[in-house]
C-alpha positions in Angstrom: -11.2 4.0 9.9 -9.3 6.6 7.8 -11.4 9.2 6.1 -10.6 10.6 2.6 -11.7 13.7 0.7 -12.1 12.6 -2.9 -12.5 15.2 -5.6 -12.3 14.9 -9.3 -13.4 15.7 -12.8 -15.3 13.6 -15.4 -14.2 13.0 -18.9 -16.8 13.6 -21.7 -17.7 10.0 -21.5 -18.3 10.3 -17.7 -20.5 13.3 -18.2 -22.6 11.5 -20.8 -23.0 8.6 -18.4 -24.0 10.9 -15.5 -26.4 12.8 -17.7 -28.1 9.5 -18.7 -28.2 7.9 -15.2 -28.6 10.9 -13.0 -27.0 12.0 -9.7 -28.8 9.8 -7.3 -27.9 6.7 -9.4 -24.2 7.8 -9.3 -24.3 8.2 -5.5 -25.9 4.8 -5.1 -23.2 3.2 -7.3 -20.4 4.9 -5.4 -22.0 3.9 -2.1 -22.2 0.3 -3.1 -18.6 0.4 -4.3 -17.3 1.9 -1.0 -19.2 -0.8 0.9 -17.7 -3.5 -1.3 -14.3 -2.2 -0.3 -15.2 -2.5 3.4 -15.8 1.2 3.8 -18.6 3.8 3.8 -19.6 6.8 1.7 -20.3 9.7 4.0 -21.3 12.2 1.4 -21.2 13.0 -2.3 -21.7 16.3 -3.9 -21.6 17.5 -7.5 -19.8 20.8 -8.2 -19.1 23.5 -10.8 -15.6 24.5 -11.7 -12.3 22.6 -11.7 -13.9 19.6 -9.9 -17.1 18.1 -11.0 -17.7 16.2 -7.8 -16.4 15.7 -4.3 -17.1 13.1 -1.7 -15.9 11.8 1.7 -15.1 8.1 2.0 -14.3 6.1 5.1 -12.0 3.3 3.9 -10.3 0.6 6.0 -6.7 1.7 5.2 -4.5 3.6 2.8 -3.9 0.5 0.7 -7.6 0.3 0.1 -7.6 4.0 -0.8 -4.7 3.4 -3.2 -6.7 0.6 -4.8 -9.7 2.8 -5.1 -7.6 5.5 -6.7 -6.1 3.2 -9.2 -9.4 1.6 -10.1 -11.1 5.0 -10.5 -8.4 6.1 -13.0 -8.5 2.8 -14.9 -12.1 3.3 -15.8 -11.2 6.3 -18.0 -14.2 8.3 -17.1 -12.9 10.3 -14.1 -9.7 11.7 -12.8 -9.6 11.8 -9.0 -7.4 13.0 -6.1 -7.5 11.6 -2.6 -6.7 13.6 0.5 -6.4 12.0 3.9 -8.6 13.8 6.4 -7.4 14.2 10.0 -9.7 14.8 13.0 -9.0 17.5 15.5 -8.1 14.7 18.0 -5.7 13.1 15.6 -4.1 16.6 15.1 -3.8 17.0 18.9 -1.9 13.7 19.0 0.3 14.7 16.0 1.1 18.1 17.7 2.2 16.2 20.9 4.5 14.0 18.9 5.9 16.9 16.8 7.0 19.0 19.8 10.5 17.5 20.3 12.2 18.3 17.0 14.9 21.0 17.4 14.9 23.7 14.8 17.9 23.9 12.4 20.5 26.4 13.7 18.9 26.7 17.1 
């Protein structure tokens, strides 16, 4: 199952909701949402700085991740970015596949 690093920032409305509900309630809601998509929430952290939160989701496929991205933005309380995470073993496989491309001008 593909794994995604999700980071984002909350709007003022999102911060107000978080302040009212608390962090563990937000984690529970995100966990239930991921499970409803057929995935799993591995971790969720709140942060200072450019991003207010980051989490790691396991989702069934990239179409599901795209749906999650669109839904998240449609709420109007967060802006998120999704990054596909690659395991070391997947990188090994990618390196083996990438080895045959000739360099330009070589």
